[in-house]
C-alpha positions in Angstrom: -14.6 -34.9 -36.7 -14.7 -30.9 -36.8 -17.9 -30.6 -35.2 -16.5 -32.9 -32.6 -13.6 -31.2 -32.0 -15.5 -27.8 -32.0 -17.4 -28.7 -29.5 -14.6 -30.1 -27.3 -12.7 -26.7 -28.0 -16.3 -24.8 -26.8 -16.1 -27.4 -23.8 -12.6 -26.3 -22.7 -12.9 -23.1 -23.6 -16.0 -23.0 -20.5 -14.3 -25.0 -18.2 -11.2 -22.7 -18.1 -13.4 -19.2 -18.0 -15.0 -21.2 -14.6 -11.6 -21.9 -13.2 -10.4 -18.5 -14.1 -13.7 -16.8 -12.4 -13.5 -18.8 -9.7 -9.6 -18.2 -9.0 -9.8 -14.7 -9.5 -12.6 -14.2 -7.0 -12.1 -11.2 -5.0 -11.3 -12.4 -1.0 -12.5 -10.4 2.0 -11.7 -10.2 5.8 -15.1 -11.3 7.5 -16.6 -9.9 10.4 -15.6 -13.1 12.3 -12.0 -12.6 12.3 -12.2 -9.5 13.9 -14.3 -10.8 17.0 -12.6 -10.2 20.3 -10.1 -7.6 18.9 -11.1 -4.2 21.0 -10.1 -1.0 19.1 -7.6 1.4 19.8 -8.0 4.7 18.0 -4.6 6.3 19.6 -2.9 3.1 18.4 -4.8 3.4 15.1 -3.6 7.0 14.5 0.2 5.6 14.6 -0.8 2.7 11.9 -2.1 5.7 9.8 0.6 8.1 10.2 3.1 4.8 9.5 0.8 3.8 6.7 1.0 7.7 5.2 -3.0 7.6 4.3 -3.1 11.1 4.5 -0.3 11.7 1.9 -2.2 10.2 -1.0 -5.5 10.7 0.1 -5.4 14.5 1.1 -6.5 17.0 -1.4 -4.0 18.0 -3.8 -1.9 21.2 -1.9 -3.3 20.3 1.3 -1.4 21.6 4.2 -1.2 21.2 7.9 -4.5 19.9 9.3 -6.5 20.2 6.1 -4.5 16.8 4.9 -7.0 14.9 7.7 -9.5 15.6 5.1 -9.2 12.6 3.0 -11.1 14.1 -0.2 -9.2 12.4 -2.7 -8.0 14.0 -6.0 -4.2 13.4 -5.9 -3.1 12.0 -9.5 -0.4 9.2 -9.8 0.8 8.1 -13.0 2.4 5.0 -13.8 2.9 2.8 -17.1 -0.9 1.7 -16.6 -2.5 4.7 -16.9 -3.1 7.4 -14.3 -4.7 6.4 -10.9 -6.6 9.3 -9.1 -7.1 8.7 -5.0 -10.4 8.5 -4.0 -12.4 10.0 -0.9 -12.0 8.0 2.0 -13.2 10.6 4.2 -16.1 9.8 6.6 -18.9 11.1 4.0 -21.3 8.4 3.9 -22.2 9.0 0.2 -18.6 10.0 -1.3 -16.5 8.3 1.3 -16.1 5.2 3.2 -18.4 6.7 6.5 -21.0 3.8 5.8 -17.9 1.4 5.6 -18.1 -1.2 8.6 -14.6 -2.7 10.4 -14.5 -5.7 8.2 -15.1 -3.4 5.0 -11.7 -1.2 5.6 -9.8 -4.4 6.8 -10.8 -6.6 3.6 -9.6 -2.9 1.8 -6.3 -2.4 2.9 -5.5 -6.1 3.6 -7.4 -8.4 0.7 -7.3 -5.3 -1.8 -11.2 -5.4 -2.3 -13.9 -3.4 -2.2 -17.3 -3.7 -0.1 -19.0 -4.4 -3.4 -16.5 -7.4 -4.4 -14.4 -5.5 -6.6 -10.8 -5.7 -6.8 -8.8 -2.4 -6.3 -5.9 -1.5 -8.7 -2.5 -2.2 -6.4 -1.3 1.8 -7.3 -3.5 1.0 -3.7 -0.6 -0.9 -2.3 -2.2 -3.7 -0.5 0.1 -5.8 -1.9 2.4 -4.4 1.4 -0.8 -4.0 3.7 -1.6 -7.6 3.3 0.8 -8.4 5.7 -1.0 -5.8 8.2 -2.5 -7.3 11.8 -5.8 -7.6 12.0 -5.5 -5.5 15.1 -3.9 -2.8 13.4 -6.8 -3.0 10.7 -9.5 -2.3 13.6 -7.7 0.4 15.7 -7.1 2.3 12.1 -10.8 2.1 11.4 -11.3 3.5 15.0 -9.2 6.6 14.7 -10.4 7.0 11.1 -14.0 7.1 12.0 -12.9 10.2 14.2 -11.9 12.5 11.2 -14.0 14.7 9.0 -16.5 14.2 6.5 -16.2 15.9 3.2 -18.4 15.5 0.2 -16.2 16.0 -2.9 -16.7 12.8 -5.3 -13.9 10.5 -6.0 -12.8 11.0 -9.0 -12.7 8.2 -12.1 -9.2 6.7 -12.7 -8.0 6.8 -16.0 -6.8 3.7 -17.2 -7.1 1.8 -20.8 -8.1 -2.0 -22.0 -6.9 -4.3 -20.9 -5.3 -2.9 -17.7 -9.0 -1.4 -16.9 -10.5 -5.2 -16.2 -10.8 -5.5 -12.5 -11.1 -9.2 -12.5 -7.8 -9.7 -13.7 -6.3 -8.4 -10.8 -7.6 -11.7 -9.1 -4.3 -13.3 -11.2 -1.9 -10.6 -10.2 -2.6 -10.8 -6.5 -2.0 -14.8 -6.9 1.5 -13.6 -8.5 2.4 -10.9 -6.5 0.7 -10.4 -3.3 2.1 -12.6 -0.3 2.1 -12.7 3.6 5.7 -13.5 3.9 8.8 -11.4 4.7 11.8 -10.6 2.5 13.8 -10.4 5.4 13.8 -13.5 7.5 15.0 -12.1 11.2 14.1 -13.4 15.1 15.3 -10.1 16.4 12.4 -8.2 17.9 13.8 -4.8 16.7 14.4 -5.7 13.5 10.6 -7.4 13.4 9.4 -4.2 13.9 11.5 -2.3 11.6 10.5 -5.2 8.9 6.8 -4.4 10.0 7.3 -1.1 9.4 9.1 -0.9 6.0 7.5 -4.1 4.3 4.0 -3.4 5.4 2.6 -0.7 6.9 5.6 1.7 5.0 5.2 0.0 1.9 8.5 1.4 1.1 9.6 -1.3 -1.2 6.1 0.0 -3.8 9.0 3.0 -4.6 12.3 1.6 -3.7 12.3 -1.6 -5.6 11.9 -2.2 -9.2 9.1 -3.8 -10.7 8.5 -6.4 -13.6 6.7 -6.0 -16.8 3.0 -6.9 -15.0 4.4 -4.6 -12.4 5.2 -7.0 -9.8 7.8 -6.1 -7.2 11.4 -7.8 -8.2 12.0 -9.1 -4.8 15.6 -10.1 -5.8 16.5 -6.6 -6.1 14.7 -5.1 -3.2 14.9 -1.6 -2.1 17.4 -1.1 -4.7 16.0 1.8 -6.3 13.5 2.0 -9.1 12.6 4.1 -12.3 9.9 6.5 -10.9 6.4 5.5 -12.0 5.8 8.9 -13.7 8.5 7.8 -16.5 10.9 10.8 -14.8 13.5 10.3 -13.0 14.9 7.5 -10.4 14.2 6.8 -7.3 16.6 5.9 -5.1 18.0 2.6 -3.8 18.3 2.3 0.3 20.4 -0.8 1.1 23.5 0.0 3.1 26.2 -0.2 0.4 24.0 2.1 -2.1 23.0 4.4 0.9 26.1 4.3 2.6 24.6 6.3 5.5 25.1 4.6 9.2 22.1 3.7 11.4 22.1 6.7 13.5 22.1 8.7 10.1 18.9 6.9 8.8 17.1 7.6 12.2 17.8 11.4 12.0 16.9 11.7 8.4 13.6 10.0 9.3 13.0 12.6 12.0 14.2 16.0 10.7 14.8 15.1 6.9 18.7 16.3 7.1 21.0 14.1 5.4 24.5 13.2 6.6 25.4 15.4 3.7 23.7 18.5 5.1 21.1 18.2 2.3 17.2 17.9 2.9 14.4 15.4 1.8 12.9 16.4 -1.4 10.1 15.2 -4.0 8.1 12.5 -2.2 10.1 12.0 1.1 8.9 14.9 2.1 5.6 13.7 3.1 7.4 10.4 4.2 9.5 12.4 6.7 6.6 14.3 8.1 5.0 11.1 8.7 7.9 9.1 10.3 8.8 12.1 12.1 5.7 11.6 14.3 6.7 8.0 14.9 8.5 7.1 18.4 12.3 7.3 18.2 11.8 3.5 18.8 10.2 3.0 15.5 12.6 5.1 13.3 15.5 3.2 15.2 13.8 0.1 14.1 13.3 1.2 10.7 17.1 2.2 10.4 18.0 -1.1 11.9 15.9 -2.9 8.9 17.7 -1.1 6.5 21.2 -1.4 7.6 20.4 -5.5 8.0 19.5 -5.7 4.1 21.8 -7.5 1.6 23.9 -5.1 -0.5 
């Protein structure tokens, strides 16, 4: 009797392990999904800017044009360990110079590497999952115009069990969705929603997380502890922020607040990016924020 129970236990364990392995399999964007899309590098530059790629992947303390040398090396502490931004320059050995358009699309939209591994969600693919394939193709075209750098990427400093990449397949099932938080048919709000929820990945900082690191969507954009453990990132809903739509649009352009203060911390990098967007896009972001529940 005990032997039979043991055999059944082993069998069920193997079935469960097989099911886990299957459902956590990394997903990719195929070449066929990008067929017929014409790349536009100029449009890709706007995607690159709105998504803040250089803000994370430039070398530490890089300034001005050096920020476009995406050598990596910046560190990002979190409750799960310290993540180090990799080299995503056009170097074929140490960067992504040998990637295809579908490789890049798989990385940003699916959070999957060219060799079929899950990326850690410090890379905000949970937001980029809403990026359109056309924008991914445009982004690829623009990034091909950027310089190569041979700086090797540095490993993350993450302990067990958070370093087990396969478990991220389960994390993606729980917390990665292509559905929008704000439901709207208004064209301006839809554009703002795309910039905030997808490309700008604003909620990755401004929304609190649960114990597993998933965003608490019922507290959307209401502020969160800084992942470094030092301080708090403010909320940006209308009641918390207390700014007008025009105030928000101006802040995204100049960095000046209605109280005659200036952007500080990581928001300096964000404003550097949003200042390069069109006025229409800044107004769309402001309109989106004003449309959020208090």
